C-alpha positions as a printed Julia matrix, in Angstrom:
200×3 Matrix{Float64}:
   5.55   -3.53   29.24
   5.0    -3.48   25.67
   2.37   -0.78   24.39
   1.25   -2.97   21.37
   1.4    -6.4    22.57
  -1.46   -7.24   19.7
   0.14   -9.09   16.86
  -1.01   -6.79   13.44
  -1.03   -9.58   10.86
  -3.24  -11.12    8.39
  -3.19  -13.97    5.93
  -5.46  -14.63    2.83
  -6.15  -16.25   -0.62
  -8.07  -15.09   -3.47
  -8.39  -17.28   -6.25
 -10.3   -16.64   -9.6
 -10.34  -17.78  -13.18
  -8.01  -14.52  -13.46
  -5.38  -14.64  -10.88
  -4.07  -17.2    -8.05
  -3.22  -15.08   -4.87
  -1.46  -15.76   -1.18
  -0.6   -12.82    0.77
   0.84  -12.54    4.23
   0.85   -8.96    5.65
   2.34   -7.89    9.18
   2.04   -4.28   10.32
   5.0    -4.11   13.05
   7.75   -6.14   10.65
  11.04   -5.82    9.91
  11.01   -4.26    6.28
  11.42   -7.73    5.19
   9.56   -9.27    1.79
   9.47  -12.28   -0.39
   7.97  -11.61   -3.35
   6.81  -13.77   -6.5
   4.46  -12.29   -9.04
   4.59  -12.65  -12.29
   4.99   -8.49  -12.99
   8.61   -7.65  -12.25
   8.2    -3.77  -11.74
   5.18   -4.36   -9.08
   7.74   -6.7    -7.36
  10.22   -4.0    -7.18
   8.05   -1.44   -6.16
   5.99   -3.86   -2.95
   9.84   -4.35   -2.18
  10.33   -0.76   -1.69
   7.31   -0.17    0.01
   7.69   -2.86    2.41
  11.05   -1.56    3.37
  10.39    1.99    3.7
   7.25    1.34    5.61
   9.08   -1.29    8.19
   6.34   -3.94    7.37
   6.57   -7.68    6.39
   5.12   -9.06    3.19
   4.83  -12.15    1.35
   3.22  -12.67   -1.96
   2.49  -15.36   -4.23
   0.77  -14.59   -7.28
   0.26  -16.16  -10.17
  -1.94  -14.54  -13.25
  -3.32  -14.43  -16.6
  -0.39  -12.22  -17.84
  -0.65  -13.58  -21.57
  -3.62  -11.3   -21.73
  -2.02   -8.16  -19.77
  -1.04   -7.76  -15.87
  -3.92   -5.67  -15.2
  -5.81   -8.65  -13.12
  -2.77   -9.35  -11.35
  -1.92   -6.09  -10.44
  -5.55   -5.57   -9.35
  -5.83   -8.36   -7.58
  -2.88   -7.97   -5.33
  -4.42   -4.42   -4.38
  -7.35   -5.83   -3.56
  -5.49   -8.64   -1.14
  -3.08   -5.94    0.28
  -6.14   -3.66    1.47
  -8.18   -6.2     2.54
  -4.94   -7.71    4.66
  -4.71   -4.32    6.06
  -7.93   -3.68    6.91
  -7.88   -7.15    8.84
  -4.49   -6.69   10.46
  -5.64   -3.59   12.12
  -8.51   -5.0    13.6
 -10.5    -2.21   15.73
  -7.73    0.44   15.15
  -7.39    1.39   18.86
  -4.56    3.72   19.91
  -3.35    4.38   16.33
  -2.21    7.71   14.81
  -4.3     7.31   12.06
  -3.44   10.15    9.78
   0.1    10.76    8.33
   1.5    13.24    5.48
   4.83   12.25    3.68
   6.84   13.69    1.07
   9.56   11.55   -0.51
  12.23   12.56   -3.32
  13.53   10.04   -5.53
  16.39   12.0    -7.61
  14.38   14.65   -9.45
  10.93   13.42   -8.79
   8.74   14.44   -5.56
   5.65   12.47   -4.42
   3.53   13.12   -1.74
   1.23   10.46    0.57
  -1.59   11.74    2.92
  -3.5     9.05    4.59
  -6.75    8.85    6.74
  -7.23    5.12    8.48
 -10.93    6.53    8.39
 -12.94    3.3     7.28
 -13.98    5.38    4.77
 -12.7     4.32    1.31
 -11.9     7.59   -0.91
  -8.72    7.79   -3.41
  -7.85   10.81   -5.18
  -4.5    10.87   -7.49
  -2.67   13.46   -9.01
  -0.18   12.3   -11.48
   1.32   13.13  -14.98
   4.09   10.85  -15.9
   5.91   11.47  -18.97
   5.83    8.18  -20.17
   3.0     5.39  -19.94
   4.92    2.19  -19.54
   8.18    1.28  -17.68
   9.52   -1.59  -19.47
   6.65   -3.96  -19.74
   4.5    -2.41  -17.51
   1.71   -0.28  -18.09
   1.8     2.94  -15.92
  -1.98    3.47  -15.57
  -1.8     0.4   -13.06
  -0.59    2.24  -10.32
  -3.96    4.05  -10.06
  -5.52    0.64  -10.34
  -3.57   -0.36   -7.82
  -3.62    2.48   -5.15
  -7.23    2.63   -5.92
  -8.11   -1.23   -5.18
  -5.76   -1.03   -1.99
  -7.65    2.07   -0.91
 -11.32    0.69   -1.28
 -10.28   -2.68    0.31
  -8.42   -1.57    3.15
 -10.95    1.57    3.55
  -8.73    4.43    3.68
  -8.88    7.77    2.81
  -5.62    8.21    0.19
  -4.28   11.26   -1.22
  -1.67   10.5    -3.8
   0.5    13.38   -5.26
   3.28   13.6    -7.52
   4.32   16.98   -7.59
   6.94   16.73  -10.17
   9.38   14.62  -12.09
  10.93   13.7   -15.45
  11.91    9.95  -15.17
   8.37    7.92  -14.9
  10.41    5.05  -12.84
  11.52    7.52  -10.11
   8.25    9.09  -10.0
   6.32    5.67   -9.45
   9.22    4.96   -6.75
   8.54    8.18   -5.05
   4.81    7.14   -4.56
   5.78    3.44   -2.96
   8.38    5.13   -0.71
   5.9     7.44    0.16
   2.94    5.43    0.8
   5.12    2.87    2.62
   6.44    5.13    5.26
   3.04    7.28    5.19
   1.12    3.97    6.11
   3.9     3.09    8.71
   3.34    6.69   10.68
  -0.62    6.03   10.59
  -0.4     3.03   12.01
   1.66    3.18   14.35
   0.48    3.23   17.8
   0.26    6.38   19.96
   0.36    5.97   23.77
  -1.14    8.8    24.17
  -4.35    7.82   22.58
  -7.18    5.72   24.01
  -9.77    3.64   22.11
  -9.81    4.54   18.85
  -8.78    7.89   17.15
 -12.1     9.19   16.48
 -15.0    11.49   18.12
 -17.6     9.28   17.18
 -16.1     6.01   19.13
 -15.61    3.77   16.32
 -13.56    3.98   13.08
């Protein structure tokens, strides 16, 4: 007898004058990603997120990168957040909370999550550089904020220290995957939703 018979998965598309995105996300996956976006660094980070969260994620995204990467990164965050919220449904039986530290060489990141249906984002990170390759580091904030907003989760991200910007961002995405995996895990001890309100 399985403790999680519901398939927690969502598929969606979003097309605007700036981006065209198709996304499929499975909470209970195997860590497999198929990523085709115009932003190579984001592909790398989403691959880490998927692998360490044991999700399945397919993204096919095209955007107006001739302007910059902003719209593409932002809209992928919107789509992923929306898919997460849809996939979790009424959130019955989930652990709800998680706090995870992940080191990446000299860098240490912490991600704390409450799947609360109350979108809130706190971000504490100071990077030594504002660009990794062609990727603008400020877009990490944009992606995470839109993810939290559309998923309707409380998300706190803290980069405690580090000297290599790539390592610091990589630690964030690995910690995000692991924290989200833990928070969405079905706990057989939980009956209904984990809230005294009776709803999330």
